[in-house]
C-alpha positions, 0 to 999 in steps of 0.5 A: 506491537501491534498495528491496527490490531495486527501483530507487526515484524520489526527488521531494524535493517529496514524494509524500504524496498519490495526486495528488502521486504520480500527478503526479510519476511521470507516471502515472494516479491508479489506478497508485499503490499506497496501502498502508493499515494497518488494525487488527483487532479482534484487534489484529493488523494487515492491510495493504491495497494499494489503487489510488490511485482507490479507497476502500477498503470496510472492510465488504468488508475485515472480511468477508474478514478474518474480524472487524472492521477499522479505520483503524489509528492512526499511532503504532501504524502506525509501531510495527507497520511501521517506517514512517510513514504517507505512505510505508508500502510494501507490504513490507519491514515490521518483521515480515511483515503479512498483505496484501490487494492490491486486484484493480483494480491488474491494469488496469495494466502498472505501478503505483508504491508508496512506498519507505518515505519520503514522497519515494521511490517504486518501479515494478513489475508488479501480479503483482510486487506480489502476489509481493512482499507474499505478498498475496491479490488481493481486491476491496476498493473501495467 
């Protein structure tokens, strides 16, 4: 079933973690896109799409955002995006969200992101991810 114009793949066993998703799809963990919703001090969301092997450096993200950020609580994420943690896609949210795209994703020809559920993913080129999200490439890894 398509998601945002991309063909999805369904894995009934789930793709909750980077390791699960990489094993299911048959790709390197770095090719998995983690869509992390952060909450700025001002109360607005910021989406960071990070390579599966990277830990997001909140201090770097705060500097890029121009204000402190924190990992957002699950209930708030659901309200803001319309999706639950574990299946958050990089786009297609209830309202557009400013997005930072991990520049390390450019090392791959193809990356895989959640398609709105913890059992569905879709593949795309990193540059397509940037275009799809309207995101800004950034160094977000620790």
